[in-house]
C-alpha angles and dihedrals in degrees: 000000000000089000092052092049090049091053092049093049091049090052092050092051091049091053092048091050091049091051092050092046090057093061124073112238089232095048114119118220088223094053111128114223087215095059141264094297091057090047090055099041092046088059091043092226143090111211107213121200112220144158125209101272121152126243094016105049122352140134124262126219090281093052095253122136115254138157140097097296090042094056091039090054092047090053092049094046090050090059092040090054097236136109118252113231114191113210122186112229142182103259093214092062098038094118092051092050091049094050092044091052097237082125131022099211144358111239108165113106090301113186117224114231138153095251092055091047087069090062105033146017119248129219122220111302112253109174137039119222142163135200115253137186119244119197138168110278087240089064089071091057091058095041113043095186108018118194136175091283093056092087100059108145094004128122115250122186130205137165112279112257093007135128086249092062089053093046092049087071087071088073104081121223096013128137104233114207118188118219131188100256142005089249088057089052091057091048091054091055093045090050092050094240091117131035096218144357128218109214141147115292089228091062095039093055092048099046107035135062136044116350095016133106087254099048089138092062127081135202113230120229086243113108116191126185116008114216148157133240125231139158117265119222132174116285110274093009116158088209089078095067092043092052092045089058091051092047089055089052092049090051092048096049094045096246095122092047090052093051091047092051091051091058098038095253102115093114091054100058113120 
């Protein structure tokens, strides 16, 4: 009897091993055999990874998502026939979340660069941007003509894993401290715990200056890295081509231009 039980157990183990061997270790149980587009349309939703970043994606007084990228995504999803679901993410782990399918795309003022191309597919570029330096207004009183070398020995903050963190390296001699979001970077400068922040020009123009929460901060006439925004999809995703076709339609019918004008971004359209 013991011998028979041993034989049966061995056979069961062999079958289990064969089943496991037939599945790739990177295969997702939710993977659609018909492609990423089918996976998304079958669920009737596009999960969009965002951070709170005015004027691209931010919450209004009622707690609803709004902004240029938000309305842009809603227009695309309307034509794609799916519901947009905006999910706040940690920007530093955005590639991991995309690959792991906790989100379906990154649509939040995402800068196109070669390193990111290794981890995701990009849609057509739709906005131009640059990285800028934001300082307390008092900084200008002490530095009549600040340049890149004016920050030697000072603490500069930037969003962790962002283009701003990369661009901050253009300021020699600085101590670069990563923070969770661009909004957090502005708070550090406002609180006096950092001398400057390197953030997107799109955000800096919307959130600093007279009449804003950060009226006591100023944007230096010191542009750093120039860049373009696009939507990030999973590598090899067939959603990219589908969305590119919709973007072309939204450009042709004036929808994208109207959204850009609403958020003061008309001059930045690609």
